[in-house]
Predicted model as a PDB file, atoms N, CA, C, CB and O in Angstrom, pLDDT in the B-factor column:
MODEL        1                                                                  
ATOM      1  N   LEU A   1       4.316 -12.188   3.204  1.00 96.00           N  
ATOM      2  CA  LEU A   1       2.947 -12.133   3.751  1.00 96.00           C  
ATOM      3  C   LEU A   1       2.015 -11.768   2.602  1.00 96.00           C  
ATOM      4  CB  LEU A   1       2.826 -11.085   4.943  1.00 96.00           C  
ATOM      5  O   LEU A   1       2.315 -10.863   1.824  1.00 96.00           O  
ATOM      6  N   THR A   2       0.949 -12.429   2.497  1.00 97.00           N  
ATOM      7  CA  THR A   2      -0.061 -12.063   1.392  1.00 97.00           C  
ATOM      8  C   THR A   2      -1.399 -11.878   1.974  1.00 97.00           C  
ATOM      9  CB  THR A   2      -0.154 -13.159   0.272  1.00 97.00           C  
ATOM     10  O   THR A   2      -1.841 -12.570   2.891  1.00 97.00           O  
ATOM     11  N   ALA A   3      -2.038 -10.887   1.382  1.00 97.00           N  
ATOM     12  CA  ALA A   3      -3.450 -10.523   1.769  1.00 97.00           C  
ATOM     13  C   ALA A   3      -4.410 -11.106   0.753  1.00 97.00           C  
ATOM     14  CB  ALA A   3      -3.649  -8.949   1.856  1.00 97.00           C  
ATOM     15  O   ALA A   3      -4.044 -11.529  -0.343  1.00 97.00           O  
ATOM     16  N   ILE A   4      -5.663 -11.101   1.184  1.00 97.00           N  
ATOM     17  CA  ILE A   4      -6.749 -11.592   0.258  1.00 97.00           C  
ATOM     18  C   ILE A   4      -6.720 -10.989  -1.103  1.00 97.00           C  
ATOM     19  CB  ILE A   4      -8.098 -11.320   0.842  1.00 97.00           C  
ATOM     20  O   ILE A   4      -6.965 -11.659  -2.106  1.00 97.00           O  
ATOM     21  N   ASN A   5      -6.410  -9.684  -1.140  1.00 96.00           N  
ATOM     22  CA  ASN A   5      -6.335  -8.958  -2.521  1.00 96.00           C  
ATOM     23  C   ASN A   5      -5.023  -9.128  -3.231  1.00 96.00           C  
ATOM     24  CB  ASN A   5      -6.565  -7.429  -2.358  1.00 96.00           C  
ATOM     25  O   ASN A   5      -4.757  -8.397  -4.185  1.00 96.00           O  
ATOM     26  N   ASP A   6      -4.124 -10.125  -2.788  1.00 96.00           N  
ATOM     27  CA  ASP A   6      -2.819 -10.400  -3.347  1.00 96.00           C  
ATOM     28  C   ASP A   6      -1.829  -9.319  -3.089  1.00 96.00           C  
ATOM     29  CB  ASP A   6      -2.924 -10.622  -4.784  1.00 96.00           C  
ATOM     30  O   ASP A   6      -0.798  -9.312  -3.761  1.00 96.00           O  
ATOM     31  N   TYR A   7      -2.042  -8.371  -2.153  1.00 96.00           N  
ATOM     32  CA  TYR A   7      -1.083  -7.454  -1.684  1.00 96.00           C  
ATOM     33  C   TYR A   7       0.024  -8.337  -0.970  1.00 96.00           C  
ATOM     34  CB  TYR A   7      -1.759  -6.358  -0.719  1.00 96.00           C  
ATOM     35  O   TYR A   7      -0.305  -9.224  -0.182  1.00 96.00           O  
ATOM     36  N   VAL A   8       1.238  -8.086  -1.248  1.00 96.00           N  
ATOM     37  CA  VAL A   8       2.331  -8.841  -0.665  1.00 96.00           C  
ATOM     38  C   VAL A   8       3.309  -7.922   0.046  1.00 96.00           C  
ATOM     39  CB  VAL A   8       3.048  -9.646  -1.733  1.00 96.00           C  
ATOM     40  O   VAL A   8       3.624  -6.824  -0.413  1.00 96.00           O  
ATOM     41  N   VAL A   9       3.770  -8.410   1.171  1.00 95.00           N  
ATOM     42  CA  VAL A   9       4.705  -7.767   1.954  1.00 95.00           C  
ATOM     43  C   VAL A   9       5.878  -8.718   2.281  1.00 95.00           C  
ATOM     44  CB  VAL A   9       4.046  -7.244   3.180  1.00 95.00           C  
ATOM     45  O   VAL A   9       5.673  -9.854   2.710  1.00 95.00           O  
ATOM     46  N   THR A  10       7.106  -8.221   2.065  1.00 94.00           N  
ATOM     47  CA  THR A  10       8.275  -8.990   2.319  1.00 94.00           C  
ATOM     48  C   THR A  10       8.987  -8.344   3.485  1.00 94.00           C  
ATOM     49  CB  THR A  10       9.173  -9.087   1.073  1.00 94.00           C  
ATOM     50  O   THR A  10       9.232  -7.138   3.513  1.00 94.00           O  
ATOM     51  N   MET A  11       9.310  -9.189   4.449  1.00 93.00           N  
ATOM     52  CA  MET A  11       9.944  -8.668   5.726  1.00 93.00           C  
ATOM     53  C   MET A  11      11.275  -9.509   5.971  1.00 93.00           C  
ATOM     54  CB  MET A  11       8.884  -8.817   7.035  1.00 93.00           C  
ATOM     55  O   MET A  11      11.343 -10.720   5.762  1.00 93.00           O  
ATOM     56  N   ASP A  12      12.234  -8.790   6.399  1.00 90.00           N  
ATOM     57  CA  ASP A  12      13.490  -9.401   6.774  1.00 90.00           C  
ATOM     58  C   ASP A  12      13.343  -9.802   8.263  1.00 90.00           C  
ATOM     59  CB  ASP A  12      14.726  -8.410   6.529  1.00 90.00           C  
ATOM     60  O   ASP A  12      12.615  -9.144   9.006  1.00 90.00           O  
ATOM     61  N   ALA A  13      14.019 -10.860   8.691  1.00 89.00           N  
ATOM     62  CA  ALA A  13      13.967 -11.373  10.053  1.00 89.00           C  
ATOM     63  C   ALA A  13      14.288 -10.246  11.054  1.00 89.00           C  
ATOM     64  CB  ALA A  13      14.958 -12.558  10.224  1.00 89.00           C  
ATOM     65  O   ALA A  13      13.720 -10.232  12.146  1.00 89.00           O  
ATOM     66  N   SER A  14      15.143  -9.345  10.726  1.00 90.00           N  
ATOM     67  CA  SER A  14      15.613  -8.345  11.619  1.00 90.00           C  
ATOM     68  C   SER A  14      14.520  -7.307  11.890  1.00 90.00           C  
ATOM     69  CB  SER A  14      16.854  -7.695  11.058  1.00 90.00           C  
ATOM     70  O   SER A  14      14.695  -6.448  12.755  1.00 90.00           O  
ATOM     71  N   GLN A  15      13.405  -7.369  11.175  1.00 90.00           N  
ATOM     72  CA  GLN A  15      12.222  -6.477  11.387  1.00 90.00           C  
ATOM     73  C   GLN A  15      11.236  -7.126  12.353  1.00 90.00           C  
ATOM     74  CB  GLN A  15      11.501  -6.165  10.025  1.00 90.00           C  
ATOM     75  O   GLN A  15      10.138  -6.601  12.537  1.00 90.00           O  
ATOM     76  N   ILE A  16      11.588  -8.245  12.971  1.00 92.00           N  
ATOM     77  CA  ILE A  16      10.701  -8.938  13.833  1.00 92.00           C  
ATOM     78  C   ILE A  16      11.422  -9.109  15.257  1.00 92.00           C  
ATOM     79  CB  ILE A  16      10.296 -10.337  13.173  1.00 92.00           C  
ATOM     80  O   ILE A  16      12.597  -9.452  15.386  1.00 92.00           O  
ATOM     81  N   SER A  17      10.588  -8.835  16.245  1.00 92.00           N  
ATOM     82  CA  SER A  17      11.181  -8.955  17.625  1.00 92.00           C  
ATOM     83  C   SER A  17      10.247  -9.814  18.470  1.00 92.00           C  
ATOM     84  CB  SER A  17      11.390  -7.516  18.313  1.00 92.00           C  
ATOM     85  O   SER A  17       9.195 -10.228  17.980  1.00 92.00           O  
ATOM     86  N   ASP A  18      10.588 -10.087  19.686  1.00 93.00           N  
ATOM     87  CA  ASP A  18       9.726 -10.832  20.535  1.00 93.00           C  
ATOM     88  C   ASP A  18       8.399 -10.168  20.867  1.00 93.00           C  
ATOM     89  CB  ASP A  18      10.426 -11.124  21.747  1.00 93.00           C  
ATOM     90  O   ASP A  18       7.394 -10.790  21.213  1.00 93.00           O  
ATOM     91  N   ASP A  19       8.485  -8.824  20.728  1.00 94.00           N  
ATOM     92  CA  ASP A  19       7.331  -7.981  21.097  1.00 94.00           C  
ATOM     93  C   ASP A  19       6.522  -7.491  19.959  1.00 94.00           C  
ATOM     94  CB  ASP A  19       7.776  -6.829  21.854  1.00 94.00           C  
ATOM     95  O   ASP A  19       5.353  -7.182  20.191  1.00 94.00           O  
ATOM     96  N   TYR A  20       6.986  -7.380  18.777  1.00 94.00           N  
ATOM     97  CA  TYR A  20       6.289  -6.879  17.655  1.00 94.00           C  
ATOM     98  C   TYR A  20       6.887  -7.352  16.314  1.00 94.00           C  
ATOM     99  CB  TYR A  20       6.270  -5.404  17.725  1.00 94.00           C  
ATOM    100  O   TYR A  20       8.071  -7.688  16.302  1.00 94.00           O  
ATOM    101  N   PRO A  21       6.203  -7.399  15.262  1.00 96.00           N  
ATOM    102  CA  PRO A  21       4.768  -7.100  15.198  1.00 96.00           C  
ATOM    103  C   PRO A  21       4.008  -8.318  15.746  1.00 96.00           C  
ATOM    104  CB  PRO A  21       4.313  -6.757  13.713  1.00 96.00           C  
ATOM    105  O   PRO A  21       4.590  -9.365  16.029  1.00 96.00           O  
ATOM    106  N   ILE A  22       2.687  -8.139  15.882  1.00 96.00           N  
ATOM    107  CA  ILE A  22       1.866  -9.264  16.314  1.00 96.00           C  
ATOM    108  C   ILE A  22       0.893  -9.546  15.146  1.00 96.00           C  
ATOM    109  CB  ILE A  22       1.088  -8.947  17.695  1.00 96.00           C  
ATOM    110  O   ILE A  22       0.624  -8.678  14.315  1.00 96.00           O  
ATOM    111  N   VAL A  23       0.364 -10.820  15.115  1.00 96.00           N  
ATOM    112  CA  VAL A  23      -0.684 -11.109  14.190  1.00 96.00           C  
ATOM    113  C   VAL A  23      -2.013 -11.136  14.977  1.00 96.00           C  
ATOM    114  CB  VAL A  23      -0.414 -12.456  13.445  1.00 96.00           C  
ATOM    115  O   VAL A  23      -2.281 -12.062  15.742  1.00 96.00           O  
ATOM    116  N   ALA A  24      -2.788 -10.150  14.776  1.00 96.00           N  
ATOM    117  CA  ALA A  24      -4.027  -9.982  15.481  1.00 96.00           C  
ATOM    118  C   ALA A  24      -5.107 -10.792  14.754  1.00 96.00           C  
ATOM    119  CB  ALA A  24      -4.408  -8.480  15.584  1.00 96.00           C  
ATOM    120  O   ALA A  24      -5.180 -10.794  13.525  1.00 96.00           O  
ATOM    121  N   PHE A  25      -5.952 -11.485  15.549  1.00 96.00           N  
ATOM    122  CA  PHE A  25      -7.099 -12.149  14.972  1.00 96.00           C  
ATOM    123  C   PHE A  25      -8.394 -11.774  15.640  1.00 96.00           C  
ATOM    124  CB  PHE A  25      -6.919 -13.611  15.035  1.00 96.00           C  
ATOM    125  O   PHE A  25      -9.487 -12.175  15.241  1.00 96.00           O  
ATOM    126  N   GLU A  26      -8.220 -10.990  16.670  1.00 96.00           N  
ATOM    127  CA  GLU A  26      -9.465 -10.538  17.432  1.00 96.00           C  
ATOM    128  C   GLU A  26      -9.330  -9.020  17.616  1.00 96.00           C  
ATOM    129  CB  GLU A  26      -9.619 -11.296  18.902  1.00 96.00           C  
ATOM    130  O   GLU A  26      -8.232  -8.471  17.701  1.00 96.00           O  
ATOM    131  N   ARG A  27     -10.489  -8.380  17.673  1.00 93.00           N  
ATOM    132  CA  ARG A  27     -10.593  -6.918  18.071  1.00 93.00           C  
ATOM    133  C   ARG A  27     -11.607  -6.812  19.187  1.00 93.00           C  
ATOM    134  CB  ARG A  27     -11.029  -5.977  16.836  1.00 93.00           C  
ATOM    135  O   ARG A  27     -12.745  -7.248  19.011  1.00 93.00           O  
ATOM    136  N   ASN A  28     -11.264  -6.279  20.271  1.00 94.00           N  
ATOM    137  CA  ASN A  28     -12.173  -6.240  21.433  1.00 94.00           C  
ATOM    138  C   ASN A  28     -12.794  -7.557  21.818  1.00 94.00           C  
ATOM    139  CB  ASN A  28     -13.255  -5.289  21.172  1.00 94.00           C  
ATOM    140  O   ASN A  28     -13.948  -7.639  22.236  1.00 94.00           O  
ATOM    141  N   GLY A  29     -11.943  -8.639  21.653  1.00 95.00           N  
ATOM    142  CA  GLY A  29     -12.401  -9.950  22.157  1.00 95.00           C  
ATOM    143  C   GLY A  29     -13.224 -10.730  21.070  1.00 95.00           C  
ATOM    144  O   GLY A  29     -13.634 -11.866  21.309  1.00 95.00           O  
ATOM    145  N   ALA A  30     -13.449 -10.129  19.925  1.00 96.00           N  
ATOM    146  CA  ALA A  30     -14.263 -10.787  18.877  1.00 96.00           C  
ATOM    147  C   ALA A  30     -13.413 -10.996  17.556  1.00 96.00           C  
ATOM    148  CB  ALA A  30     -15.565  -9.903  18.570  1.00 96.00           C  
ATOM    149  O   ALA A  30     -12.681 -10.110  17.117  1.00 96.00           O  
ATOM    150  N   PRO A  31     -13.560 -12.189  16.980  1.00 96.00           N  
ATOM    151  CA  PRO A  31     -12.827 -12.433  15.763  1.00 96.00           C  
ATOM    152  C   PRO A  31     -13.112 -11.309  14.734  1.00 96.00           C  
ATOM    153  CB  PRO A  31     -13.200 -13.820  15.189  1.00 96.00           C  
ATOM    154  O   PRO A  31     -14.221 -10.783  14.640  1.00 96.00           O  
ATOM    155  N   MET A  32     -12.067 -10.978  13.983  1.00 95.00           N  
ATOM    156  CA  MET A  32     -12.172  -9.958  12.927  1.00 95.00           C  
ATOM    157  C   MET A  32     -12.667 -10.555  11.641  1.00 95.00           C  
ATOM    158  CB  MET A  32     -10.834  -9.282  12.693  1.00 95.00           C  
ATOM    159  O   MET A  32     -12.100 -11.527  11.142  1.00 95.00           O  
ATOM    160  N   SER A  33     -13.676 -10.006  11.119  1.00 95.00           N  
ATOM    161  CA  SER A  33     -14.189 -10.396   9.803  1.00 95.00           C  
ATOM    162  C   SER A  33     -13.375  -9.744   8.712  1.00 95.00           C  
ATOM    163  CB  SER A  33     -15.668 -10.019   9.656  1.00 95.00           C  
ATOM    164  O   SER A  33     -12.668  -8.760   8.927  1.00 95.00           O  
ATOM    165  N   VAL A  34     -13.501 -10.335   7.510  1.00 95.00           N  
ATOM    166  CA  VAL A  34     -12.814  -9.768   6.363  1.00 95.00           C  
ATOM    167  C   VAL A  34     -13.209  -8.328   6.234  1.00 95.00           C  
ATOM    168  CB  VAL A  34     -13.130 -10.540   5.075  1.00 95.00           C  
ATOM    169  O   VAL A  34     -12.370  -7.476   5.942  1.00 95.00           O  
ATOM    170  N   ARG A  35     -14.414  -8.051   6.436  1.00 93.00           N  
ATOM    171  CA  ARG A  35     -14.860  -6.608   6.333  1.00 93.00           C  
ATOM    172  C   ARG A  35     -14.185  -5.679   7.326  1.00 93.00           C  
ATOM    173  CB  ARG A  35     -16.368  -6.508   6.545  1.00 93.00           C  
ATOM    174  O   ARG A  35     -14.063  -4.476   7.098  1.00 93.00           O  
ATOM    175  N   ASP A  36     -13.756  -6.260   8.421  1.00 92.00           N  
ATOM    176  CA  ASP A  36     -13.067  -5.517   9.514  1.00 92.00           C  
ATOM    177  C   ASP A  36     -11.646  -5.806   9.531  1.00 92.00           C  
ATOM    178  CB  ASP A  36     -13.635  -5.837  10.857  1.00 92.00           C  
ATOM    179  O   ASP A  36     -11.074  -5.897  10.617  1.00 92.00           O  
ATOM    180  N   LYS A  37     -10.979  -5.969   8.374  1.00 94.00           N  
ATOM    181  CA  LYS A  37      -9.511  -6.189   8.221  1.00 94.00           C  
ATOM    182  C   LYS A  37      -9.029  -7.544   8.646  1.00 94.00           C  
ATOM    183  CB  LYS A  37      -8.763  -5.175   9.002  1.00 94.00           C  
ATOM    184  O   LYS A  37      -7.825  -7.771   8.773  1.00 94.00           O  
ATOM    185  N   GLY A  38      -9.963  -8.454   8.868  1.00 95.00           N  
ATOM    186  CA  GLY A  38      -9.583  -9.790   9.249  1.00 95.00           C  
ATOM    187  C   GLY A  38      -9.415 -10.659   8.080  1.00 95.00           C  
ATOM    188  O   GLY A  38      -9.535 -10.134   6.973  1.00 95.00           O  
ATOM    189  N   PRO A  39      -9.157 -11.898   8.161  1.00 95.00           N  
ATOM    190  CA  PRO A  39      -9.134 -12.725   9.391  1.00 95.00           C  
ATOM    191  C   PRO A  39      -7.963 -12.481  10.273  1.00 95.00           C  
ATOM    192  CB  PRO A  39      -9.154 -14.155   9.046  1.00 95.00           C  
ATOM    193  O   PRO A  39      -8.051 -12.742  11.473  1.00 95.00           O  
ATOM    194  N   PHE A  40      -6.846 -11.987   9.747  1.00 97.00           N  
ATOM    195  CA  PHE A  40      -5.613 -11.691  10.473  1.00 97.00           C  
ATOM    196  C   PHE A  40      -5.094 -10.376  10.014  1.00 97.00           C  
ATOM    197  CB  PHE A  40      -4.558 -12.783  10.279  1.00 97.00           C  
ATOM    198  O   PHE A  40      -5.273  -9.976   8.864  1.00 97.00           O  
ATOM    199  N   TRP A  41      -4.407  -9.666  10.980  1.00 96.00           N  
ATOM    200  CA  TRP A  41      -3.775  -8.368  10.687  1.00 96.00           C  
ATOM    201  C   TRP A  41      -2.467  -8.288  11.383  1.00 96.00           C  
ATOM    202  CB  TRP A  41      -4.663  -7.193  11.104  1.00 96.00           C  
ATOM    203  O   TRP A  41      -2.372  -8.493  12.593  1.00 96.00           O  
ATOM    204  N   LEU A  42      -1.417  -7.978  10.593  1.00 96.00           N  
ATOM    205  CA  LEU A  42      -0.051  -7.822  11.152  1.00 96.00           C  
ATOM    206  C   LEU A  42      -0.022  -6.385  11.666  1.00 96.00           C  
ATOM    207  CB  LEU A  42       1.130  -8.110  10.050  1.00 96.00           C  
ATOM    208  O   LEU A  42      -0.193  -5.458  10.874  1.00 96.00           O  
ATOM    209  N   VAL A  43       0.188  -6.170  12.960  1.00 95.00           N  
ATOM    210  CA  VAL A  43       0.193  -4.855  13.503  1.00 95.00           C  
ATOM    211  C   VAL A  43       1.349  -4.617  14.423  1.00 95.00           C  
ATOM    212  CB  VAL A  43      -1.058  -4.601  14.199  1.00 95.00           C  
ATOM    213  O   VAL A  43       1.929  -5.533  15.008  1.00 95.00           O  
ATOM    214  N   TYR A  44       1.674  -3.300  14.533  1.00 96.00           N  
ATOM    215  CA  TYR A  44       2.682  -2.787  15.478  1.00 96.00           C  
ATOM    216  C   TYR A  44       2.097  -1.902  16.531  1.00 96.00           C  
ATOM    217  CB  TYR A  44       3.744  -2.034  14.751  1.00 96.00           C  
ATOM    218  O   TYR A  44       0.983  -1.405  16.362  1.00 96.00           O  
ATOM    219  N   PRO A  45       2.780  -1.690  17.582  1.00 95.00           N  
ATOM    220  CA  PRO A  45       2.245  -0.690  18.654  1.00 95.00           C  
ATOM    221  C   PRO A  45       2.482   0.789  18.195  1.00 95.00           C  
ATOM    222  CB  PRO A  45       3.004  -0.925  20.111  1.00 95.00           C  
ATOM    223  O   PRO A  45       3.344   1.513  18.691  1.00 95.00           O  
ATOM    224  N   PHE A  46       1.686   1.131  17.265  1.00 95.00           N  
ATOM    225  CA  PHE A  46       1.835   2.503  16.683  1.00 95.00           C  
ATOM    226  C   PHE A  46       1.867   3.579  17.633  1.00 95.00           C  
ATOM    227  CB  PHE A  46       0.778   2.793  15.770  1.00 95.00           C  
ATOM    228  O   PHE A  46       2.645   4.514  17.446  1.00 95.00           O  
ATOM    229  N   ASP A  47       1.062   3.548  18.694  1.00 95.00           N  
ATOM    230  CA  ASP A  47       1.002   4.653  19.669  1.00 95.00           C  
ATOM    231  C   ASP A  47       2.142   4.608  20.655  1.00 95.00           C  
ATOM    232  CB  ASP A  47      -0.309   4.624  20.422  1.00 95.00           C  
ATOM    233  O   ASP A  47       2.281   5.547  21.439  1.00 95.00           O  
ATOM    234  N   LEU A  48       2.979   3.565  20.671  1.00 94.00           N  
ATOM    235  CA  LEU A  48       4.069   3.436  21.612  1.00 94.00           C  
ATOM    236  C   LEU A  48       5.255   4.294  21.305  1.00 94.00           C  
ATOM    237  CB  LEU A  48       4.495   2.054  21.678  1.00 94.00           C  
ATOM    238  O   LEU A  48       5.948   4.773  22.203  1.00 94.00           O  
ATOM    239  N   SER A  49       5.487   4.490  20.014  1.00 94.00           N  
ATOM    240  CA  SER A  49       6.676   5.287  19.586  1.00 94.00           C  
ATOM    241  C   SER A  49       6.536   5.784  18.189  1.00 94.00           C  
ATOM    242  CB  SER A  49       7.951   4.468  19.688  1.00 94.00           C  
ATOM    243  O   SER A  49       5.844   5.215  17.345  1.00 94.00           O  
ATOM    244  N   THR A  50       7.276   6.953  17.964  1.00 95.00           N  
ATOM    245  CA  THR A  50       7.198   7.435  16.623  1.00 95.00           C  
ATOM    246  C   THR A  50       8.009   6.459  15.601  1.00 95.00           C  
ATOM    247  CB  THR A  50       7.763   8.916  16.596  1.00 95.00           C  
ATOM    248  O   THR A  50       7.905   6.634  14.387  1.00 95.00           O  
ATOM    249  N   GLU A  51       8.721   5.552  16.079  1.00 93.00           N  
ATOM    250  CA  GLU A  51       9.436   4.613  15.178  1.00 93.00           C  
ATOM    251  C   GLU A  51       8.535   3.735  14.472  1.00 93.00           C  
ATOM    252  CB  GLU A  51      10.404   3.786  15.907  1.00 93.00           C  
ATOM    253  O   GLU A  51       8.912   3.171  13.444  1.00 93.00           O  
ATOM    254  N   PHE A  52       7.274   3.559  14.981  1.00 94.00           N  
ATOM    255  CA  PHE A  52       6.294   2.742  14.368  1.00 94.00           C  
ATOM    256  C   PHE A  52       5.279   3.622  13.508  1.00 94.00           C  
ATOM    257  CB  PHE A  52       5.564   1.930  15.469  1.00 94.00           C  
ATOM    258  O   PHE A  52       4.309   3.124  12.937  1.00 94.00           O  
ATOM    259  N   GLN A  53       5.572   4.880  13.475  1.00 97.00           N  
ATOM    260  CA  GLN A  53       4.722   5.786  12.759  1.00 97.00           C  
ATOM    261  C   GLN A  53       5.350   6.265  11.395  1.00 97.00           C  
ATOM    262  CB  GLN A  53       4.419   6.980  13.659  1.00 97.00           C  
ATOM    263  O   GLN A  53       5.350   7.450  11.059  1.00 97.00           O  
ATOM    264  N   THR A  54       5.862   5.289  10.670  1.00 96.00           N  
ATOM    265  CA  THR A  54       6.599   5.612   9.421  1.00 96.00           C  
ATOM    266  C   THR A  54       5.884   4.833   8.298  1.00 96.00           C  
ATOM    267  CB  THR A  54       8.183   5.215   9.519  1.00 96.00           C  
ATOM    268  O   THR A  54       5.215   3.819   8.499  1.00 96.00           O  
ATOM    269  N   GLU A  55       6.094   5.410   7.087  1.00 95.00           N  
ATOM    270  CA  GLU A  55       5.477   4.754   5.940  1.00 95.00           C  
ATOM    271  C   GLU A  55       5.933   3.349   5.716  1.00 95.00           C  
ATOM    272  CB  GLU A  55       5.732   5.527   4.731  1.00 95.00           C  
ATOM    273  O   GLU A  55       5.159   2.528   5.225  1.00 95.00           O  
ATOM    274  N   SER A  56       7.158   3.035   6.056  1.00 92.00           N  
ATOM    275  CA  SER A  56       7.625   1.603   5.876  1.00 92.00           C  
ATOM    276  C   SER A  56       6.978   0.635   6.851  1.00 92.00           C  
ATOM    277  CB  SER A  56       9.154   1.510   6.048  1.00 92.00           C  
ATOM    278  O   SER A  56       6.717  -0.524   6.530  1.00 92.00           O  
ATOM    279  N   VAL A  57       6.713   1.171   8.118  1.00 94.00           N  
ATOM    280  CA  VAL A  57       6.018   0.301   9.056  1.00 94.00           C  
ATOM    281  C   VAL A  57       4.486   0.184   8.658  1.00 94.00           C  
ATOM    282  CB  VAL A  57       6.186   0.870  10.533  1.00 94.00           C  
ATOM    283  O   VAL A  57       3.926  -0.912   8.701  1.00 94.00           O  
ATOM    284  N   TYR A  58       3.874   1.247   8.301  1.00 95.00           N  
ATOM    285  CA  TYR A  58       2.523   1.222   7.855  1.00 95.00           C  
ATOM    286  C   TYR A  58       2.366   0.280   6.669  1.00 95.00           C  
ATOM    287  CB  TYR A  58       2.068   2.610   7.505  1.00 95.00           C  
ATOM    288  O   TYR A  58       1.371  -0.441   6.592  1.00 95.00           O  
ATOM    289  N   ALA A  59       3.343   0.267   5.722  1.00 93.00           N  
ATOM    290  CA  ALA A  59       3.245  -0.582   4.598  1.00 93.00           C  
ATOM    291  C   ALA A  59       3.372  -2.104   4.974  1.00 93.00           C  
ATOM    292  CB  ALA A  59       4.303  -0.179   3.607  1.00 93.00           C  
ATOM    293  O   ALA A  59       2.829  -2.965   4.281  1.00 93.00           O  
ATOM    294  N   ARG A  60       4.058  -2.385   6.017  1.00 93.00           N  
ATOM    295  CA  ARG A  60       4.187  -3.766   6.498  1.00 93.00           C  
ATOM    296  C   ARG A  60       3.022  -4.237   7.331  1.00 93.00           C  
ATOM    297  CB  ARG A  60       5.428  -3.907   7.293  1.00 93.00           C  
ATOM    298  O   ARG A  60       2.903  -5.422   7.642  1.00 93.00           O  
ATOM    299  N   SER A  61       2.176  -3.317   7.686  1.00 95.00           N  
ATOM    300  CA  SER A  61       1.033  -3.649   8.566  1.00 95.00           C  
ATOM    301  C   SER A  61      -0.167  -4.206   7.677  1.00 95.00           C  
ATOM    302  CB  SER A  61       0.575  -2.330   9.408  1.00 95.00           C  
ATOM    303  O   SER A  61      -1.207  -3.566   7.513  1.00 95.00           O  
ATOM    304  N   ILE A  62       0.055  -5.349   7.168  1.00 96.00           N  
ATOM    305  CA  ILE A  62      -0.847  -5.945   6.219  1.00 96.00           C  
ATOM    306  C   ILE A  62      -2.037  -6.517   6.889  1.00 96.00           C  
ATOM    307  CB  ILE A  62      -0.167  -6.984   5.431  1.00 96.00           C  
ATOM    308  O   ILE A  62      -1.909  -7.259   7.862  1.00 96.00           O  
ATOM    309  N   TRP A  63      -3.224  -6.185   6.383  1.00 96.00           N  
ATOM    310  CA  TRP A  63      -4.484  -6.689   6.863  1.00 96.00           C  
ATOM    311  C   TRP A  63      -5.103  -7.596   5.920  1.00 96.00           C  
ATOM    312  CB  TRP A  63      -5.397  -5.619   7.162  1.00 96.00           C  
ATOM    313  O   TRP A  63      -4.661  -7.660   4.772  1.00 96.00           O  
ATOM    314  N   GLN A  64      -6.149  -8.349   6.319  1.00 97.00           N  
ATOM    315  CA  GLN A  64      -6.761  -9.416   5.543  1.00 97.00           C  
ATOM    316  C   GLN A  64      -5.682 -10.471   5.145  1.00 97.00           C  
ATOM    317  CB  GLN A  64      -7.464  -8.822   4.271  1.00 97.00           C  
ATOM    318  O   GLN A  64      -5.674 -11.009   4.038  1.00 97.00           O  
ATOM    319  N   LEU A  65      -4.810 -10.715   6.089  1.00 97.00           N  
ATOM    320  CA  LEU A  65      -3.676 -11.604   5.863  1.00 97.00           C  
ATOM    321  C   LEU A  65      -4.153 -13.030   5.757  1.00 97.00           C  
ATOM    322  CB  LEU A  65      -2.640 -11.471   6.982  1.00 97.00           C  
ATOM    323  O   LEU A  65      -4.912 -13.497   6.606  1.00 97.00           O  
ATOM    324  N   VAL A  66      -3.746 -13.688   4.788  1.00 96.00           N  
ATOM    325  CA  VAL A  66      -4.154 -15.073   4.531  1.00 96.00           C  
ATOM    326  C   VAL A  66      -3.041 -16.121   4.400  1.00 96.00           C  
ATOM    327  CB  VAL A  66      -4.936 -15.095   3.308  1.00 96.00           C  
ATOM    328  O   VAL A  66      -3.284 -17.327   4.459  1.00 96.00           O  
ATOM    329  N   GLU A  67      -1.693 -15.571   4.204  1.00 96.00           N  
ATOM    330  CA  GLU A  67      -0.638 -16.463   3.990  1.00 96.00           C  
ATOM    331  C   GLU A  67       0.664 -15.793   4.611  1.00 96.00           C  
ATOM    332  CB  GLU A  67      -0.503 -16.788   2.443  1.00 96.00           C  
ATOM    333  O   GLU A  67       0.909 -14.597   4.454  1.00 96.00           O  
ATOM    334  N   ILE A  68       1.431 -16.610   5.290  1.00 95.00           N  
ATOM    335  CA  ILE A  68       2.749 -16.247   5.712  1.00 95.00           C  
ATOM    336  C   ILE A  68       3.717 -17.308   5.200  1.00 95.00           C  
ATOM    337  CB  ILE A  68       2.821 -16.099   7.249  1.00 95.00           C  
ATOM    338  O   ILE A  68       3.586 -18.473   5.576  1.00 95.00           O  
ATOM    339  N   LYS A  69       4.640 -16.966   4.396  1.00 94.00           N  
ATOM    340  CA  LYS A  69       5.635 -17.876   3.839  1.00 94.00           C  
ATOM    341  C   LYS A  69       6.951 -17.490   4.378  1.00 94.00           C  
ATOM    342  CB  LYS A  69       5.650 -17.863   2.309  1.00 94.00           C  
ATOM    343  O   LYS A  69       7.348 -16.333   4.244  1.00 94.00           O  
ATOM    344  N   VAL A  70       7.662 -18.399   4.987  1.00 91.00           N  
ATOM    345  CA  VAL A  70       9.012 -18.147   5.518  1.00 91.00           C  
ATOM    346  C   VAL A  70      10.024 -18.825   4.658  1.00 91.00           C  
ATOM    347  CB  VAL A  70       9.149 -18.626   6.967  1.00 91.00           C  
ATOM    348  O   VAL A  70       9.937 -20.022   4.384  1.00 91.00           O  
ATOM    349  N   THR A  71      11.021 -18.020   4.219  1.00 88.00           N  
ATOM    350  CA  THR A  71      12.104 -18.523   3.438  1.00 88.00           C  
ATOM    351  C   THR A  71      13.436 -18.124   4.056  1.00 88.00           C  
ATOM    352  CB  THR A  71      11.998 -18.028   2.017  1.00 88.00           C  
ATOM    353  O   THR A  71      13.461 -17.274   4.947  1.00 88.00           O  
ATOM    354  N   ASP A  72      14.519 -18.697   3.623  1.00 79.00           N  
ATOM    355  CA  ASP A  72      15.779 -18.437   4.135  1.00 79.00           C  
ATOM    356  C   ASP A  72      16.661 -17.740   3.119  1.00 79.00           C  
ATOM    357  CB  ASP A  72      16.380 -19.676   4.597  1.00 79.00           C  
ATOM    358  O   ASP A  72      17.817 -17.435   3.412  1.00 79.00           O  
TER     359      ASP A  72                                                      
ENDMDL                                                                          
END                                                                             
């Protein structure tokens, strides 16, 4: 995953489930601007569990996402 500022996150398939993370493109029903961490933001349900409140999860929560490249 690559952000506008060339920040890159690499994720293993085991870190993805049917429920999370999600790629958000709206906040409160409105498209997210680049200034507001858009156009896309990979997010987890941080408030759901302490398992999502770790540095490794925060580091994968890439905002201003512009590219997702899938490799095997």
